[in-house]
C-alpha positions as CSV (number, residue, x, y, z in Angstrom):
1,X,77.1,46.9,-41.0
2,X,77.6,43.8,-43.3
3,X,80.1,42.5,-41.0
4,X,78.0,42.5,-38.3
5,X,75.1,40.6,-40.1
6,X,77.4,37.8,-40.8
7,X,78.4,37.8,-37.0
8,X,74.7,37.9,-36.1
9,X,74.0,34.9,-38.5
10,X,76.9,32.9,-37.3
11,X,75.6,33.4,-33.5
12,X,72.2,32.1,-34.6
13,X,73.8,29.3,-36.1
14,X,75.9,28.1,-33.1
15,X,72.9,28.6,-30.9
16,X,70.7,26.3,-33.2
17,X,73.5,23.7,-33.2
18,X,73.9,23.8,-29.6
19,X,70.2,23.4,-29.1
20,X,70.2,20.4,-31.6
21,X,73.2,18.8,-30.0
22,X,71.5,19.2,-26.5
23,X,68.1,17.9,-27.7
24,X,70.0,15.0,-29.2
25,X,72.2,14.4,-26.0
26,X,68.9,14.4,-23.8
27,X,66.9,12.2,-26.0
28,X,69.9,9.9,-26.0
29,X,70.2,10.0,-22.2
30,X,66.3,9.3,-21.7
31,X,66.6,6.2,-24.3
32,X,69.5,5.2,-22.0
33,X,67.7,5.5,-18.9
34,X,64.3,3.6,-20.4
35,X,66.7,0.6,-21.7
36,X,68.5,0.5,-18.0
37,X,65.1,0.2,-16.3
38,X,63.7,-2.4,-18.7
39,X,67.0,-4.4,-18.2
40,X,66.4,-4.2,-14.4
41,X,62.9,-5.6,-14.6
42,X,64.0,-8.7,-16.3
């Protein structure tokens, strides 16, 4: 029972970390595209 709770907590933690990394990567990609478009206008 106790070991199962630790495993569930780890899975939730890994999921949260994965979502944060994915979100950060998406924000970086959007920011990269914005700067690229601005460079093309000049």
